[in-house]
C-alpha positions in Angstrom: 7.9 -5.3 138.4 5.5 -8.3 138.2 4.7 -10.0 135.0 1.1 -8.6 134.7 2.4 -5.1 135.3 5.2 -5.6 132.8 2.7 -6.8 130.2 0.4 -3.8 131.0 3.3 -1.3 130.7 4.4 -2.8 127.3 0.8 -2.6 126.1 0.4 1.0 127.2 3.7 1.9 125.6 2.8 0.2 122.3 -0.7 2.0 122.4 1.0 5.4 122.9 3.3 4.7 120.0 0.4 3.7 117.9 -1.5 6.8 118.8 1.5 9.0 117.9 1.9 7.1 114.6 -1.9 7.7 113.9 -1.7 11.4 114.7 -0.6 12.4 111.2 -3.7 10.8 109.9 -5.6 13.7 111.5 -4.5 15.8 108.5 -7.3 16.8 106.1 -7.3 16.9 102.4 -6.2 14.6 99.6 -3.6 12.3 101.2 -0.1 12.9 100.1 3.5 12.5 101.4 3.6 16.3 102.3 1.9 17.6 105.4 1.6 21.3 106.4 0.9 22.2 110.0 -1.0 25.5 110.5 -0.9 27.1 113.9 -3.9 29.5 114.0 -3.4 32.2 116.7 -5.9 34.7 118.2 -8.9 32.4 118.0 -11.6 34.2 120.1 -13.6 31.2 121.1 -13.9 27.4 120.9 -17.1 27.6 119.0 -17.4 26.3 115.5 -14.6 25.4 113.1 -11.3 26.8 111.8 -11.3 26.6 108.0 -7.9 26.4 106.3 -8.0 27.0 102.5 -5.0 26.0 100.4 -4.2 27.8 97.1 -1.7 26.7 94.5 1.0 28.9 93.0 -1.3 30.7 90.7 -2.2 34.4 91.4 -5.2 34.3 89.1 -6.9 31.6 91.3 -6.1 33.2 94.6 -9.4 34.2 96.4 -11.3 33.3 93.3 -14.5 31.3 93.5 -13.6 27.6 93.2 -9.9 28.7 92.9 -8.6 26.8 95.9 -7.1 23.4 96.0 -8.8 22.4 99.2 -10.6 23.6 102.3 -9.8 21.7 105.5 -11.7 22.2 108.7 -10.7 21.6 112.4 -12.6 22.2 115.6 -11.9 25.7 116.9 -10.0 26.0 120.2 -9.8 29.3 122.0 -6.4 31.0 121.8 -4.5 28.7 119.4 -5.9 26.0 117.1 -3.6 23.5 115.4 -4.6 22.2 112.0 -2.9 19.8 109.6 -3.6 19.7 105.8 -2.0 17.6 103.1 -0.4 19.6 100.2 0.1 17.9 96.9 4.0 18.2 97.1 6.6 20.7 98.2 6.3 24.0 96.4 4.8 27.4 96.7 1.3 27.9 98.1 -0.9 30.5 99.9 -3.2 29.8 102.9 -6.3 31.6 104.0 -7.9 30.8 107.4 -11.1 31.9 108.9 -13.0 31.1 112.1 -16.4 29.7 111.1 -17.8 30.4 114.5 -21.3 29.1 113.7 -20.0 26.0 111.7 -22.2 26.8 108.7 -19.2 26.1 106.4 -19.1 29.5 104.9 -17.6 32.9 105.6 -20.4 35.0 106.9 -20.7 38.6 105.7 -22.5 41.8 106.8 -25.3 43.4 104.7 -22.6 45.4 103.0 -20.5 42.4 102.2 -17.7 42.7 104.8 -16.7 39.5 106.7 -18.2 39.1 110.2 -15.9 36.3 111.2 -12.2 36.4 111.9 -9.7 35.7 109.2 -6.1 35.6 108.3 -3.5 34.8 105.6 -0.2 33.0 105.4 2.7 35.4 106.1 0.3 37.6 108.1 0.2 40.5 105.7 -1.4 43.8 106.6 -5.0 43.8 105.7 -5.9 47.3 106.9 -6.5 48.7 103.4 -8.0 45.5 101.9 -7.2 42.0 100.9 -3.6 41.1 100.3 -2.1 40.1 97.0 -1.2 36.5 96.3 2.5 37.5 96.4 2.0 38.8 100.0 0.5 35.5 101.2 2.8 33.2 99.1 5.2 30.9 101.0 7.3 27.9 100.3 6.6 24.4 101.6 10.1 22.9 101.6 9.4 19.6 103.3 6.7 17.6 104.9 6.0 18.5 108.5 6.6 22.2 108.0 4.7 24.6 110.3 3.4 28.1 109.6 1.6 30.5 111.9 -1.5 32.5 110.9 -2.9 35.3 113.1 -6.6 35.8 113.0 -8.0 39.3 112.8 -11.7 39.9 113.7 -13.8 42.8 112.5 
C-alpha cells in the first residue's frame, strides 16, 4: 500500500472510531452516565417522531400530567425505531412510547378522548381493557447500555 493510501486508510479508520464514540451522544435527555436503549417495534410508517417518556419509580406520577422525568423524541422509522435516552442512574423506571405521526409533539385523541396514534409501554403489558398499572410497566435499569423492547399498538 502506498503512503497516501496508508494515510487515507488511517484517517478513515480514525473517523469511523470517532463516529462510533460520538454515537452515544445521540441519546436524549439530561446527560448522565446511564443510557437506556429502547427498541420500538411495529412502527407503521416513517412519518413523524417516536416519543419515549421516562417515569421514575413512583406509581402516583405514572401517566400523570407533568409526572414524567423526561420525554425524548427520535425520527420514526417504519418497522423498528431505535431510541436512546439518558436515565438519572440505575434503578426502577417505566417507559411509555407513542408514534407522533404528525410531529405535533402531543398524543392526538379522538373526539371521545381515545388515542388516535400508536402507543406502547415497557414490559408490553396487555392494554385491551385499559391502561396498565405502573407495576405492570415497571422495569429495572441495571446498567448503562441496557436495551428494552416496546411494541406499539395502533387503534
